[in-house]
N, C-alpha and C positions, 0 to 999 in steps of 0.2 A: 539595509540588508535584511532579508527575510530570515525567520528563525531556522528554516531548513537550510538555507545557504550558509548561515553562521555555523550550524551544526557540522556540515560537511567540511567546512574550512578547519574546524577544530579537530575533526577526525583525521584529516589529512596531515595536519601539523603534528599529531600524536602518533601517526603511523598505524592507525586503526581503521577497520572497515565497519560500515554501518550494518545494523541488523534491523530489518523492517518486518515485523510480524503482522499478519492480517487476521482479524476476527470479524465475524458478521454481527452487527449490532442487533441485540435481542436474542442471540442464540448462545447458550441453550435456554436462557431465561432473561428477559429484559432487566430484571432486578440485579443480575449478576454482571452485566456488561462493564460497568464502570470499575467494579472490583477486579475484573479480568484485565482491564487496561492498566491498572496500577500494578498487577502481578507481572505483566509484560515488562514494565519499566524496572521493577525490582530484579527481574531476571537478566536484564542487560539490553533491552530494546532501546534503540536510538530514535526511531520514528514508529508511530502506530498507524497502520492503515485500517480504518474502520469501514467495513462494508455496509452500504445501504441496501437492505434487502429488496429484491426485485423479482417479479414473477417469471421473467424470461431472461435469466442471466446467460446470454449466448456464449460468452467467452469462458464460462466456468463449467467444470466437469460435475459429475453427480454429487460429489462430496459437498462442495460449496452450494450447489443447487439445493441440496437438502437443508442446509443451514438457512438459506433464504426462505424456504418453505416453512420451516419451523418458526422463524421470526415473524413472517407474515401472518401465520396462523395465530400468533399472539398479538396481532394488531400493530406491529412496529412500522412506523412511517418515517419519512425523511425528517419531519418535525421532531419526532422522538429521538432520532439520531443526533440532531443538533442539541437537544436537551441533555443527552448523555455526555456530549463533549463539554457542555457548559458545567455539568456536575463534576466531571473529571478535572476541570480547570480550578475548582475550588481548592484542590489539594496539590495540583501539579500545573504550574504555569510555564514550564520550560520544555517538556517533551513535545516535539511537533506531532500534530495529528493530521492525517490526510483522509479525507472522505473519498471512498472509491465506490463507484456505482455506475448506473446507466442513465441515459438521457431523459427517459420518461418522467421520473419524479422531479427532475430539475426543470423540465419544460412546463410541468404542471404548476410549479411554484413561480416560475418566471426567473430568468437569469439574473436580472438586477436585484430582485428581492433575495434570491438565493445567495448572491455574493455578499449582500449586506448582512443577512442573518448568519451566514457561515462565519464571517469575520467576527460578528458580535458574540457568537458562541465560543470562539477560540480555535476555529479551524485554521490550519496553516497552509494546506494544499488540497487540491481537488483533482481527482483522476476520473474522468467520465469515459468509460471504455468505448462507447460508440459515438464519441465526438472525434472525428478525424481532424488532424491539425490544419489541413488546408481549408476546412470549413469553419474554423473556430478562431479566426483572428480577433473578431469583436469580443467573443466570449473570454478569450485569454486576456485581452486588454482590460476588460471589466474586472476580471479576477485580480489582476495585478494592481489596479487602482484601489481595490478594496483591501489590498495587502495579503492576498491569498495566491499561492503559487499554482499556476496551471501546469499539470503534469500530463505527459502524453506517452502512449505506448509505441514502441517499435518492435518489429518481429524479424525472424530470419528472412521473410519474404519482402521486407521493406526495401524499396528502391533507394538509390542515392538521392533522388529528388524528394522522396518522402522523408528521409533522414534530415535533409536540409530544411524542409518545411517545419518539421517538429523542432529542430534546433533553433529556428528563428523565433518561435513564440513560447516555447516551454521555459519554465524556470523551476528552481528547487532541485529536481532531478528528472532524468528520463528513465522510464521503466522499460527495460528490454525483456521481451518475452523470449525465453531461451529455446523454445521449440514450436513447431507447428502443432496445432491442436488446442486443447482446453486445459484448464488448471487440473492438477492432480495426476497428470500423465507421469510415467516413470522412466521414459527413455531419454533422460538428460544426457547430452553429449558435451562435456566440458571443453573438448578441443574445438568444437564448432563455436562455442561461446567465445573462447579465446581468440579465434580467428576473426570474429565479427566486431568485437568491442573496439579494436583500433580503427576500424572504418567509421564507426560512430564518433570516436574521439577526434577524428580528422575534421569533423564538421562542427564540433561544439566543445566548450570547456565545462558544460554542465555535468555534474556527477551522473554516473550510470548505475542504476540498481537493476539487478537481474532476478527474475522470478520465474515460476512455472517449473516444476520438477525438482525443486530443492526440498529434500525431505528428511535430512539428517545432518549430523555434524560433518561427516566426510564430504557430502556434496556441497554443503555450505562453504567449507574451507576451500574446496577445489575451485568453486566459482569466484570466491573472493580474491583469488590470485590475480584476476584481471579486472574484476568489477570493483566499484566503490562501495557497494552495499549489496546484500542479498535479501530477497523477499521470500517469506515462507507463509503459505496460506492453508492449503488443503491438509497438510500433515497436522497443523494445529487444530483444524476443525475435527479431524478424526480423533485426536486426543480428547477433545471435549465430548465427542459422541461416546467414547469408550469409558469416560469417567463418570462416577456418580456425582450428582449435583454438588454434594458437600465436599468432594475431592477435586473438582474441576480447577479451582484457582491454584492449588498447590501443584497439581499435575502440570499445568501450563507453565507455571513459574520454573519448575524443575527442568522442563524440556528447553525453555528459552535459555536458561543458564548454561545448559550443555552446549548449545549452539554458540553462545557468547564465548565460552572457554575455548572452543575450537577455533573461532575466528581470531582470538587473541594469541593463540599458541604459535 
């Protein structure tokens, strides 16, 4: 059983919902990333999504695009991201870490080497935004052999066939994008989410995490009524943008704790 699967079983048994924050590796400063990861855990995060900076993050809105640009300007690469996970693991061996990014860095490294190095670094799951499930049977199998969960996206526009394709090869959790558009949008409709989640559950027993548009305690709580976990990204990046470097860790921990309290209420 993978670390992510075990976590969701534990959450379900305790009647709790998962909290999955996203940060971009290297933003606002590469020396701060591991400290931010630990702050997320102290605040109540169950899984950390660590973004691999990329020059053309097509699914992301301007907030996360800026974070990628800042990290790339500081020279952060996929290799650096793996080193950050490895450093995080020297103090935390239990919190699942998911690398989230785009295909180009993985293709440059090579899928087999990527799987091996990700596992060696302590990565538990991988979500490659522009890897569609119907074209990733071999990639998903390679990840699972390495002990890394392949995670895939579904969206409001996903057909029943696409849902079934993702359900066949995904493990860990499925990431449901709650709206059409890019990250950071504000038009979250929780009723739409509530109507679609049962359709996904009809095809899979894998936990469902919902992201895009969740920006505060109220929206997180509303989505958690039907989802197994909530993902928060753009709001976190904005908090880091608005915080002085010396205050970023505490600001992030405080925000995540507020979300945790709301989910547990």
